[in-house]
N, C-alpha and C positions, 0 to 999 in steps of 0.2 A: 319212707323214702325221701319225701319232700323235706322233712326235717333235717335229714342227713345232708341233703344238698345245700340247705341254708347254712349249716355248720361249715361245710366245705367252702362256700362262698365267703363266709366271714373270715375263716382262717386265711384264705387266699388274699382277700382284700387287706387284712390287717397284718400280714407277714412283714417283718422288718426289712427283708431283702426285696429288691425289685424282682418281680416275676412277670414274664411275658409269654403268652402262648402264640405259637407260629403255625399258620396253615402252611405245611411244608411244600406241597405241590405249587402253591401260589407264591411262597416265600414272603408272606405278609403277616403282620401282627393282627391277631383277632381278639386279644384280650390282654389286659394288664391290671396290676393292682396300684394302690395309692403310692407305694414306695417308688414305683417306676416313674410316676409324674415328678416326684421330688428329685430322683437321681438324674433323670434326663432333662429336667427343667422344661418339660412340655406337658400339656394337658392330655388327658386320656383321648380326647377327640383328635388331637394332633398326632398321637402315636398309633391308634387303631387304623388299620387299612394301609399303613405305610410298609414299604419294602424293608427287609432287614438291613439293607445297605444304608438306610436313613440314620442309623445310630453308629455305624462304623464309618465315621466321617472325617477321619484325620488323613494325613498324607499317606499313611500305610493302609488305607481303607481296603484297597483291592486285595492286599495280602491277607488281612483279617477275614474278609468275606470268603475268599477261596479256601482258607484254612478251616473256617467254620463249615462251609458246604462239604468239603472233602471229608471231614471227621464225621459229620452226621450221616453222609451217604455210605461211608465205609464201615463205621463202627457204631452208628446210631447214637453217638454221644460226643460231647465236646467239653474240654476242661483246660482253660488257658487264661492268660492275662491279655487284655487289650486296652488300648488308649482311645478315648473319645473326646470330641470337642463338645462343649455345651453352650447354651445361649448366653450365659454370662461372660463368655469370651475366654474362659480358661479350658483346661483339659483335666480329665479324670482318668485314673488307672483302675480298671475293673477286673475282678476275677469272675469269669463267666463259666458256668456249668450248664449243660443242656442235655436233654434226653429225648429221644424220639419214641413216641408211643402211638397207639391207634385208637381212635374214637369213631365208632360206626364205620370201620374200615378206612377211615381217612387219617393219613399220617399227620400227627400233631407233635410239634416240638415244644416242650416246656423249657424255657431258658430262665436262669436265675443269675442276677447281676449284683455283685457286692463291691462297694467302693473301698478300694485298698490304697487310695492315693497317698495317705500318710505313711503307710508301710513302704510303699514304693519309693518315697522320698528318702526315708531312713536307709533303705537298701542302696539307693544311689550314693548316699553320703558314705556308707561303709565301703562301697566299691571305690569311690574317689579316694578315701583314706588309704585303701590298699594300693591304689595306683601311685599315690604320692610317696608312700613308704618305699615302693619299688624304685621310683625315680630317685629318691634320696640315696638309697643304697648304691644304685648304679652310678650316680653322680660322684659319690664319695670315692668309689673305686677308680673311675676315670680320672678324677683330679689327682688322686694319689699317684697314678701311673704317669701322668703328663708333666707334673711339676719338675722332676729332676731333668728329663731331656730338655725342657724349655729353658731351665736355668743354664744348662751347658751351652745350648745354642745362643742364648742371649749374651752369656759371658764372652764367648769366643767372638761373636759379632761385634760387641762393644770394643774388644781389644783390637780387632782388625780395623775398625773404623778410625782408631787413633793412630794406627801404624801406616795407613794408606793416605796418600796425598788426595786432597779434595778434587784435583783434576784427573785423577786416575779413573778410568772407566769402571773399575771394580768397586769404587767407592759407592756409587749409586746402588749397585747390586747389594752391597753389604747393608746400606741404610734401608733398602727395601726389606731385607730379612728382618732387621730390627723392628720395622713398622708392623710387619706381619706377626712377629712374636708379641708385640704390644696388643694387637687385635686378639690374639689367642688368650693373652692374660685377661683382657676384659671379658671375653667369652667365658673363661673359667670362673671369673668372679660372678657373672650372671648365673652360671650353673650352680655355684655354691649358695646363691641367694634365692633359689627357687622356693616359692612358698605356696603356690597354687598350681592347678592343672588346667592349662589352656592349650588348645590345639589349633593347627592350621592345615590346609591341604597342600601337598607337595607332590606334583606329578601324579595326581589321582589318589594319593594315599594320605591318611591322617597322621600327622606327626606332632610332637610337642612343640609349642611355640615358646622358645626359651625366653625371648624378650618379654612377652606378656606374662609368662609364668614366674619370672624373676622379680625381685623387689627393685631391680634396676641399678644396683650399686656397681660402680666401676672398680676396676682392679687397682690395688696398690702394688707394692713390690712383691714379687714372688718370694 
């Protein structure tokens, strides 16, 4: 029996993935392997005895902790991705699986953490590429529909400005139309030159920042 326990301890300690045992009633870590120290950039002494909230330490910590607790209480397991901050100052994306079991009638949660940061970065790149493709398609359609009406407005406004005396009150109105059309031409050129995905907040919503997303070229003639 003792030999089997030694084998189990060795497998536990040498496992490539970080493994941490949680005293579920107390919500504290009671054991961890060497991979945990590497992953969380903390010594075993720094990890053991800490609340599970100590590793869910990003701005979304409360969400992750509630999700973890809810899944363990309701289903006895957890399987999700989380982000954590580490001592080196960076963040890591982890795939976390956990299962509740009982040892001497005490509920213990075995949690396994795998670093998937590189995969998460690749996934974000693919998502960004998809967003950009959607933006390019939308921009092309918008520009195609806007060019002809703007050409007509600009042409008539130019003709009117030549036919109206400078002292006529309507002259300023016509010139204002021409100025606004020029602004639209510049905006269309910026949309045409979008090369990256940048956003800004607008009345509480995230929208694309055309200025930052564009190469910044100004419009020529339509």
